[in-house]
C-alpha positions, 0 to 999 in steps of 0.5 A: 605926321600927315594931315588926314582929311575928313571924308565928306559926309555922304549926302543922300541921292535925290530921287529925280522925281522928287522935283516933279511931285509938286502939283505943277510938276505932276500936272505936266507929267500927266501929259508925258509921252511915257504912259508909266509917267502919266500913270504915276502922276495920276496917282500922285495927284491923289487929294489935289483939288485943283488937279480935277479939271486936268484929270478929267481932261486926261481921263477924256483923251487917255488912250491907255486903259491903265493910265485911264484907270489910275486917273479914275481911281484918283478922281473917285476920291473927289466924288464930285458932280463935275466928275460924275457928269463927265462920266455920265457922258461915257455911258453912251460911248461906242467903246465898251471898255469906256462904258464899263469904266464909267459904270464902275466909277459911278457906282463908287461915287454916291455923292456925285453920281446922285447929282446925274442920276435923275437925268440919266434915268429919263434920257431917251437912250435905252442903253444909257438908262440900262447902265444907269440902273446898273450903277444903282445895283451897288451904289451906296446911297439911301435914295436907291430904292426910290430911283429903282421904284421910279424906273419900275413904275414909268420906264417904257422899255421892259428890258430897263424895268427888268434891270431895275428888278435885277438890281433890287434883287441884289439889294433887299428881298422885300424890295425885290418882291415889291418891284418885281410884282409892280414890274409883272403887272405892268407887263404881264406878257413879259415871261422874264418879269413874270419869272422874277416876280415868282422867284421873288415871291418864293424868297419870303 
């Protein structure tokens, strides 16, 4: 009777990306020529604290919106002041997509964003101050009413003040009444602020 050789046990086929999923491999992949490879690397780096500087550099240089969004998604989870500082610089960018991405990302980072708001709200760039107020409209931070009140009390630009009142209306009726009344008193000739004050008073 002839000997029958045992079939060799089937070995699982290794995923070619398994070797790349360590932090060093993923950081290298973040610079890959293929945007999809960069996007995957950005998402796979979630929770890797030492990857933050590389992710910030990638966000700064990334030309593809889908990859940039993946990088920002990973950075949001870190919620660090250095991440918010990078994004704060985007608020003055000429690229509307980058400005919008910065606003949305900052809105999701209460801790990091709180570290940069004081400076943003007093910068000399009216557009940046307006976008900073937009960040406040959905920022989950207990200091939001105080920041909005400071804008209404001191900002010299009527449009920035109006943006602060609009933001207050999205947060709390009582806050909206307080700030719209103060704004209307500061700028009695501004019809929009007078309208917002009347509207807030009617929401009792």
